[in-house]
N, C-alpha and C positions, 0 to 999 in steps of 0.2 A: 542528422538532427539539425533543425534550424536553431540558430543562436537568437535568444530572445533578449530584448532590451527590457529595462525595468518597467516600461510603460505597457508592455504587452500583457494581455490577460490570458492566462492559460485555461483552457477548457478542461483538461484532465491532468491530475497529478498522480504519478506512480509512486506508491509506497511499497517497497519490497526489499528483501535481503540481497544486496548487490552481488556479493561473493558467490551466492548460490544460483542466481537466476539471470544475471546480466547478459550472459552469452548464450542463453537458451530461450526460455519462454518469453522473457522481456524483449529480447531482440526481435522476436516474431511479432509481438504487439507493436513495437516501434515501427516496424516495416509496414504493418497494416494501417496504422494511424497515418503515417506519412503518405501512403498511397491514396488515402481518402481525404487528405488535407485537414485532418483534425489536429488542432493545436494541443500540445501536451508539454509537460515538464517532467523530465527524468534526470535525476542526479547521477550522471555517469562518472563524475569525477569527485567522488567523496574524498574529502581531505580530513584525515583524522585530526581531531582537536579543533576543527573549524567551528565557528559559532553556528548553532542551529537556527539562529534568527533569520538567516537568508532562506533556509528551507521553509521555515514557518511562514515567511512572507509569500513564497511561491504557493503554499497551501491556501493561504488567504485569497490569492488571486484566482484560484481555481473554482470551477463550478462543480466538477466531479472529481472524486478521488478513488483510485483503485487500490484497495488494501489487498496485496497479493501475499497470502499466508502460505508459507512453506515450512518444512520441518525445522530449518535453521533460522527462521524469521526472528524467533524470540531470543536468539543469542545477541541480538543487536539492541542496545539501549536507544540508538538513533531511530530504528524502526518503531520501537515502542513509544518513544517521545513524540514522534510524528503522528502516531495513531491517536495519542491523547489529544493532540492539537486538532486532528481531524474530527474527533468525537465532539469537542467543544463547538467547532464550526458547524457540525451537522445539526445542531439545535437551531441554527438560524438559516444558513444558506447552502451548505455544502452537501451534495449527494454522495454518499459512500457506497461503493459496490465491492463486497468482499469476493475474492477469488481464492478458492482453496486448492492449491497446487500440490497434489500428491500428499495431502494432509486432510484429516477428518475434521469437519466443522465442529463436532462435539469436543474433540481434543483441544481445539483453539478456545472454545467457549469455557471449558472446564480446566484448562491447563493440564491435560493428561497426555499419555503416550509420549512419543519422541518429542513432540512440540512442547509438552509440559516439562519434560526433563530439562530441555534447554531453557525454558522460562525460569524454572526454579534455580538453575545454576546461576543465571543472571541475577535473580532476586536475592541470592545470598550476599551479593556485593552491593546491594541497593538499600535505600531507606524504606521504612514501612509506608510512608506517605506515597512514595513513588510506586511501590508495588501495588498499593490500593488503586491508584489512578490507572496503572497498566491493566490490572484485572478488570476494572470497570469498562475500560475502552475495548478490551478483547471480548468481553461478554456482550456489550452493546453492538459492536460492529459485526461480530460473527452471527448475531441473531437476524441480521438484515438479509433480504433476498439476494442471493449471489450465484456464483458459478463454481462448480466443482469439477476439477480436472484430475482424473485418476491415472494410475500407472499404465505404461505400455499401450497407450492409445494415441493416435495422431489426430490432432484437432486443427484442421486448416482454419486460419483466422480470417473470417470474412465479417466485416462490419457493415451494417446497413444504416444509412443515414436517411431519415424521413423528414421531409419538410412539411410542416403543417400550416395551412393558411387559415386565418381566423376572420 
C-alpha cells in the first residue's frame, strides 16, 4: 500500500471489520486496486482508543466508500461510527457502495440474523441516540445498489476503469 500524505485525495475508502476480513477479502481488493492504480485508503493499523477524527478526515477526502458488511461488522463501534459519517457525506458528495460479504442484505437492513445478534450485543453497551444513528445508517446504506458475495464461491477481482470523454 502506498503511504499517503495529508494532501492526497483518496478515491476509495474501505469501511470493514478488520479482524474478520483484513487477510482475506480485503487483501484481494487491495491487490486489485493497486494493480489498476486506483487510490484508496484502508486502515490496516487500527489503534484501539485512537481518535476517529483521522479516519473521518480520510472519509471526507474520498469520492467513493466501500461499506463491506460481514457477520462481525456490527461488533465494531468504529465500523458503525464510520458508516454514520459516510451516510452524512452521501447526502452531498460521497458515493457509497455496499458489499455484502457472506451476509444477507436484509439482515443488515433489519438488524436480524447473526449480523443482528452482533449489532444488538453492541447496542446494549451504547446510547439510544447512537443506536438510532447506526440503525439509520445501516438501513440507508444497505438499500443502495451493491454487490453480494456468497459462501464457497471464488470471485476473481477484476476492476474495469472506463474513461469518458466529454
